[in-house]
PyMOL CGO cylinders between C-alpha atoms (Angstrom):
from pymol import cmd
from pymol.cgo import CYLINDER

trace = [
    CYLINDER, 105.16, 108.87, 109.31, 102.92, 110.81, 111.65, 0.3, 1, 1, 1, 1, 1, 1,
    CYLINDER, 102.92, 110.81, 111.65, 99.74, 109.21, 110.40, 0.3, 1, 1, 1, 1, 1, 1,
    CYLINDER, 99.74, 109.21, 110.40, 97.15, 109.39, 107.67, 0.3, 1, 1, 1, 1, 1, 1,
    CYLINDER, 97.15, 109.39, 107.67, 95.97, 112.90, 106.83, 0.3, 1, 1, 1, 1, 1, 1,
    CYLINDER, 95.97, 112.90, 106.83, 92.65, 113.59, 108.60, 0.3, 1, 1, 1, 1, 1, 1,
    CYLINDER, 92.65, 113.59, 108.60, 92.20, 109.83, 109.23, 0.3, 1, 1, 1, 1, 1, 1,
    CYLINDER, 92.20, 109.83, 109.23, 92.76, 109.29, 112.98, 0.3, 1, 1, 1, 1, 1, 1,
    CYLINDER, 92.76, 109.29, 112.98, 91.04, 105.89, 113.06, 0.3, 1, 1, 1, 1, 1, 1,
    CYLINDER, 91.04, 105.89, 113.06, 93.09, 104.56, 110.17, 0.3, 1, 1, 1, 1, 1, 1,
    CYLINDER, 93.09, 104.56, 110.17, 96.22, 105.97, 111.80, 0.3, 1, 1, 1, 1, 1, 1,
    CYLINDER, 96.22, 105.97, 111.80, 95.38, 104.13, 115.06, 0.3, 1, 1, 1, 1, 1, 1,
    CYLINDER, 95.38, 104.13, 115.06, 95.12, 100.86, 113.11, 0.3, 1, 1, 1, 1, 1, 1,
    CYLINDER, 95.12, 100.86, 113.11, 98.61, 101.11, 111.61, 0.3, 1, 1, 1, 1, 1, 1,
    CYLINDER, 98.61, 101.11, 111.61, 100.69, 102.88, 114.29, 0.3, 1, 1, 1, 1, 1, 1,
    CYLINDER, 100.69, 102.88, 114.29, 101.55, 101.45, 117.69, 0.3, 1, 1, 1, 1, 1, 1,
    CYLINDER, 101.55, 101.45, 117.69, 101.11, 103.74, 120.72, 0.3, 1, 1, 1, 1, 1, 1,
    CYLINDER, 101.11, 103.74, 120.72, 104.89, 104.37, 120.71, 0.3, 1, 1, 1, 1, 1, 1,
    CYLINDER, 104.89, 104.37, 120.71, 104.90, 105.33, 117.00, 0.3, 1, 1, 1, 1, 1, 1,
    CYLINDER, 104.90, 105.33, 117.00, 105.97, 102.14, 115.20, 0.3, 1, 1, 1, 1, 1, 1,
    CYLINDER, 105.97, 102.14, 115.20, 104.34, 101.46, 111.82, 0.3, 1, 1, 1, 1, 1, 1,
    CYLINDER, 104.34, 101.46, 111.82, 102.65, 98.05, 111.48, 0.3, 1, 1, 1, 1, 1, 1,
    CYLINDER, 102.65, 98.05, 111.48, 103.58, 96.98, 107.95, 0.3, 1, 1, 1, 1, 1, 1,
    CYLINDER, 103.58, 96.98, 107.95, 101.42, 93.87, 107.88, 0.3, 1, 1, 1, 1, 1, 1,
    CYLINDER, 101.42, 93.87, 107.88, 104.39, 91.77, 106.76, 0.3, 1, 1, 1, 1, 1, 1,
    CYLINDER, 104.39, 91.77, 106.76, 104.54, 88.25, 108.19, 0.3, 1, 1, 1, 1, 1, 1,
    CYLINDER, 104.54, 88.25, 108.19, 107.93, 86.75, 108.88, 0.3, 1, 1, 1, 1, 1, 1,
    CYLINDER, 107.93, 86.75, 108.88, 109.72, 83.94, 110.66, 0.3, 1, 1, 1, 1, 1, 1,
    CYLINDER, 109.72, 83.94, 110.66, 113.15, 83.73, 112.23, 0.3, 1, 1, 1, 1, 1, 1,
    CYLINDER, 113.15, 83.73, 112.23, 115.38, 80.73, 111.53, 0.3, 1, 1, 1, 1, 1, 1,
    CYLINDER, 115.38, 80.73, 111.53, 117.81, 79.16, 114.01, 0.3, 1, 1, 1, 1, 1, 1,
    CYLINDER, 117.81, 79.16, 114.01, 120.44, 81.80, 113.07, 0.3, 1, 1, 1, 1, 1, 1,
    CYLINDER, 120.44, 81.80, 113.07, 117.99, 84.60, 113.82, 0.3, 1, 1, 1, 1, 1, 1,
    CYLINDER, 117.99, 84.60, 113.82, 117.64, 85.52, 110.13, 0.3, 1, 1, 1, 1, 1, 1,
    CYLINDER, 117.64, 85.52, 110.13, 114.26, 87.01, 109.31, 0.3, 1, 1, 1, 1, 1, 1,
    CYLINDER, 114.26, 87.01, 109.31, 112.37, 85.61, 106.31, 0.3, 1, 1, 1, 1, 1, 1,
    CYLINDER, 112.37, 85.61, 106.31, 109.28, 87.42, 105.04, 0.3, 1, 1, 1, 1, 1, 1,
    CYLINDER, 109.28, 87.42, 105.04, 106.51, 84.91, 104.33, 0.3, 1, 1, 1, 1, 1, 1,
    CYLINDER, 106.51, 84.91, 104.33, 103.90, 87.28, 102.98, 0.3, 1, 1, 1, 1, 1, 1,
    CYLINDER, 103.90, 87.28, 102.98, 101.46, 89.93, 104.06, 0.3, 1, 1, 1, 1, 1, 1,
    CYLINDER, 101.46, 89.93, 104.06, 98.81, 89.56, 106.74, 0.3, 1, 1, 1, 1, 1, 1,
    CYLINDER, 98.81, 89.56, 106.74, 96.13, 90.95, 104.40, 0.3, 1, 1, 1, 1, 1, 1,
    CYLINDER, 96.13, 90.95, 104.40, 97.07, 88.39, 101.73, 0.3, 1, 1, 1, 1, 1, 1,
    CYLINDER, 97.07, 88.39, 101.73, 97.24, 85.32, 103.98, 0.3, 1, 1, 1, 1, 1, 1,
    CYLINDER, 97.24, 85.32, 103.98, 94.57, 82.71, 103.28, 0.3, 1, 1, 1, 1, 1, 1,
    CYLINDER, 94.57, 82.71, 103.28, 93.40, 80.30, 105.98, 0.3, 1, 1, 1, 1, 1, 1,
    CYLINDER, 93.40, 80.30, 105.98, 92.92, 76.87, 104.43, 0.3, 1, 1, 1, 1, 1, 1,
    CYLINDER, 92.92, 76.87, 104.43, 90.07, 74.45, 105.11, 0.3, 1, 1, 1, 1, 1, 1,
    CYLINDER, 90.07, 74.45, 105.11, 92.09, 72.62, 107.77, 0.3, 1, 1, 1, 1, 1, 1,
    CYLINDER, 92.09, 72.62, 107.77, 93.24, 75.89, 109.36, 0.3, 1, 1, 1, 1, 1, 1,
    CYLINDER, 93.24, 75.89, 109.36, 96.69, 76.09, 107.77, 0.3, 1, 1, 1, 1, 1, 1,
    CYLINDER, 96.69, 76.09, 107.77, 98.10, 79.49, 106.84, 0.3, 1, 1, 1, 1, 1, 1,
    CYLINDER, 98.10, 79.49, 106.84, 98.62, 79.80, 103.09, 0.3, 1, 1, 1, 1, 1, 1,
    CYLINDER, 98.62, 79.80, 103.09, 100.85, 82.55, 101.77, 0.3, 1, 1, 1, 1, 1, 1,
    CYLINDER, 100.85, 82.55, 101.77, 99.96, 83.30, 98.13, 0.3, 1, 1, 1, 1, 1, 1,
    CYLINDER, 99.96, 83.30, 98.13, 103.37, 84.93, 97.55, 0.3, 1, 1, 1, 1, 1, 1,
    CYLINDER, 103.37, 84.93, 97.55, 105.11, 81.59, 98.12, 0.3, 1, 1, 1, 1, 1, 1,
    CYLINDER, 105.11, 81.59, 98.12, 102.93, 79.87, 95.50, 0.3, 1, 1, 1, 1, 1, 1,
    CYLINDER, 102.93, 79.87, 95.50, 103.29, 82.79, 93.09, 0.3, 1, 1, 1, 1, 1, 1,
    CYLINDER, 103.29, 82.79, 93.09, 107.08, 82.65, 93.35, 0.3, 1, 1, 1, 1, 1, 1,
    CYLINDER, 107.08, 82.65, 93.35, 107.00, 79.00, 92.24, 0.3, 1, 1, 1, 1, 1, 1,
    CYLINDER, 107.00, 79.00, 92.24, 104.60, 79.69, 89.37, 0.3, 1, 1, 1, 1, 1, 1,
    CYLINDER, 104.60, 79.69, 89.37, 106.60, 82.75, 88.28, 0.3, 1, 1, 1, 1, 1, 1,
    CYLINDER, 106.60, 82.75, 88.28, 109.70, 80.57, 87.82, 0.3, 1, 1, 1, 1, 1, 1,
    CYLINDER, 109.70, 80.57, 87.82, 108.08, 78.63, 84.98, 0.3, 1, 1, 1, 1, 1, 1,
    CYLINDER, 108.08, 78.63, 84.98, 109.63, 79.52, 81.65, 0.3, 1, 1, 1, 1, 1, 1,
    CYLINDER, 109.63, 79.52, 81.65, 106.70, 81.16, 79.89, 0.3, 1, 1, 1, 1, 1, 1,
    CYLINDER, 106.70, 81.16, 79.89, 105.09, 82.84, 82.91, 0.3, 1, 1, 1, 1, 1, 1,
    CYLINDER, 105.09, 82.84, 82.91, 105.34, 86.62, 83.11, 0.3, 1, 1, 1, 1, 1, 1,
    CYLINDER, 105.34, 86.62, 83.11, 103.52, 86.97, 86.45, 0.3, 1, 1, 1, 1, 1, 1,
    CYLINDER, 103.52, 86.97, 86.45, 100.85, 85.33, 88.54, 0.3, 1, 1, 1, 1, 1, 1,
    CYLINDER, 100.85, 85.33, 88.54, 98.36, 86.08, 91.28, 0.3, 1, 1, 1, 1, 1, 1,
    CYLINDER, 98.36, 86.08, 91.28, 96.98, 83.49, 93.69, 0.3, 1, 1, 1, 1, 1, 1,
    CYLINDER, 96.98, 83.49, 93.69, 93.61, 84.24, 95.27, 0.3, 1, 1, 1, 1, 1, 1,
    CYLINDER, 93.61, 84.24, 95.27, 90.86, 82.39, 97.08, 0.3, 1, 1, 1, 1, 1, 1,
    CYLINDER, 90.86, 82.39, 97.08, 87.56, 81.96, 95.25, 0.3, 1, 1, 1, 1, 1, 1,
    CYLINDER, 87.56, 81.96, 95.25, 84.67, 80.01, 96.77, 0.3, 1, 1, 1, 1, 1, 1,
    CYLINDER, 84.67, 80.01, 96.77, 86.97, 78.22, 99.21, 0.3, 1, 1, 1, 1, 1, 1,
    CYLINDER, 86.97, 78.22, 99.21, 89.51, 77.16, 96.57, 0.3, 1, 1, 1, 1, 1, 1,
    CYLINDER, 89.51, 77.16, 96.57, 92.89, 78.55, 95.59, 0.3, 1, 1, 1, 1, 1, 1,
    CYLINDER, 92.89, 78.55, 95.59, 92.96, 79.94, 92.07, 0.3, 1, 1, 1, 1, 1, 1,
    CYLINDER, 92.96, 79.94, 92.07, 96.04, 81.09, 90.16, 0.3, 1, 1, 1, 1, 1, 1,
    CYLINDER, 96.04, 81.09, 90.16, 95.63, 83.80, 87.57, 0.3, 1, 1, 1, 1, 1, 1,
    CYLINDER, 95.63, 83.80, 87.57, 98.62, 83.46, 85.26, 0.3, 1, 1, 1, 1, 1, 1,
    CYLINDER, 98.62, 83.46, 85.26, 99.88, 85.86, 82.62, 0.3, 1, 1, 1, 1, 1, 1,
    CYLINDER, 99.88, 85.86, 82.62, 101.93, 83.93, 80.09, 0.3, 1, 1, 1, 1, 1, 1,
    CYLINDER, 101.93, 83.93, 80.09, 104.34, 85.23, 77.48, 0.3, 1, 1, 1, 1, 1, 1,
    CYLINDER, 104.34, 85.23, 77.48, 102.23, 84.18, 74.55, 0.3, 1, 1, 1, 1, 1, 1,
    CYLINDER, 102.23, 84.18, 74.55, 104.75, 85.21, 71.88, 0.3, 1, 1, 1, 1, 1, 1,
    CYLINDER, 104.75, 85.21, 71.88, 107.52, 83.09, 73.41, 0.3, 1, 1, 1, 1, 1, 1,
    CYLINDER, 107.52, 83.09, 73.41, 105.17, 80.15, 73.84, 0.3, 1, 1, 1, 1, 1, 1,
    CYLINDER, 105.17, 80.15, 73.84, 104.06, 80.42, 70.21, 0.3, 1, 1, 1, 1, 1, 1,
    CYLINDER, 104.06, 80.42, 70.21, 107.71, 80.50, 69.04, 0.3, 1, 1, 1, 1, 1, 1,
    CYLINDER, 107.71, 80.50, 69.04, 108.47, 77.38, 71.08, 0.3, 1, 1, 1, 1, 1, 1,
    CYLINDER, 108.47, 77.38, 71.08, 105.39, 75.64, 69.68, 0.3, 1, 1, 1, 1, 1, 1,
    CYLINDER, 105.39, 75.64, 69.68, 106.40, 76.46, 66.10, 0.3, 1, 1, 1, 1, 1, 1,
    CYLINDER, 106.40, 76.46, 66.10, 109.93, 75.24, 66.75, 0.3, 1, 1, 1, 1, 1, 1,
    CYLINDER, 109.93, 75.24, 66.75, 108.69, 71.96, 68.22, 0.3, 1, 1, 1, 1, 1, 1,
    CYLINDER, 108.69, 71.96, 68.22, 106.22, 71.54, 65.37, 0.3, 1, 1, 1, 1, 1, 1,
    CYLINDER, 106.22, 71.54, 65.37, 108.98, 71.95, 62.76, 0.3, 1, 1, 1, 1, 1, 1,
    CYLINDER, 108.98, 71.95, 62.76, 111.26, 69.58, 64.65, 0.3, 1, 1, 1, 1, 1, 1,
    CYLINDER, 111.26, 69.58, 64.65, 108.58, 66.90, 64.97, 0.3, 1, 1, 1, 1, 1, 1,
    CYLINDER, 108.58, 66.90, 64.97, 107.62, 67.27, 61.31, 0.3, 1, 1, 1, 1, 1, 1,
    CYLINDER, 107.62, 67.27, 61.31, 111.28, 66.80, 60.30, 0.3, 1, 1, 1, 1, 1, 1,
    CYLINDER, 111.28, 66.80, 60.30, 111.66, 63.74, 62.54, 0.3, 1, 1, 1, 1, 1, 1,
    CYLINDER, 111.66, 63.74, 62.54, 108.47, 62.24, 61.12, 0.3, 1, 1, 1, 1, 1, 1,
    CYLINDER, 108.47, 62.24, 61.12, 109.58, 62.85, 57.53, 0.3, 1, 1, 1, 1, 1, 1,
    CYLINDER, 109.58, 62.85, 57.53, 113.03, 61.38, 58.27, 0.3, 1, 1, 1, 1, 1, 1,
    CYLINDER, 113.03, 61.38, 58.27, 111.41, 58.21, 59.60, 0.3, 1, 1, 1, 1, 1, 1,
    CYLINDER, 111.41, 58.21, 59.60, 109.17, 57.96, 56.54, 0.3, 1, 1, 1, 1, 1, 1,
    CYLINDER, 109.17, 57.96, 56.54, 112.22, 58.24, 54.27, 0.3, 1, 1, 1, 1, 1, 1,
    CYLINDER, 112.22, 58.24, 54.27, 113.86, 55.26, 56.05, 0.3, 1, 1, 1, 1, 1, 1,
    CYLINDER, 113.86, 55.26, 56.05, 110.92, 53.01, 55.14, 0.3, 1, 1, 1, 1, 1, 1,
]
cmd.load_cgo(trace, "trace")
């Protein structure tokens, strides 16, 4: 990339003097010199006690829950907030299944008495 079209200031922000593109990705190396991407500089949130919070790490945990389609973690008024899109149809199916199962168990117990 040579730079942003007719945007020299923006180009200066993202390219080093020797032409390298600054992606904004944040990473750490482990003891074996493997690089792990933690998140993006623009997304990093500084917590109340100064800790770096990477929303992508939290989102990856939330996104592993069964009925979650995707999530977005943001900061609002000094607090972390997760916006979560759930698979409502799958959740409804599971609810109906559990409801039928519990009803059957309840009726079976009533029949024993």
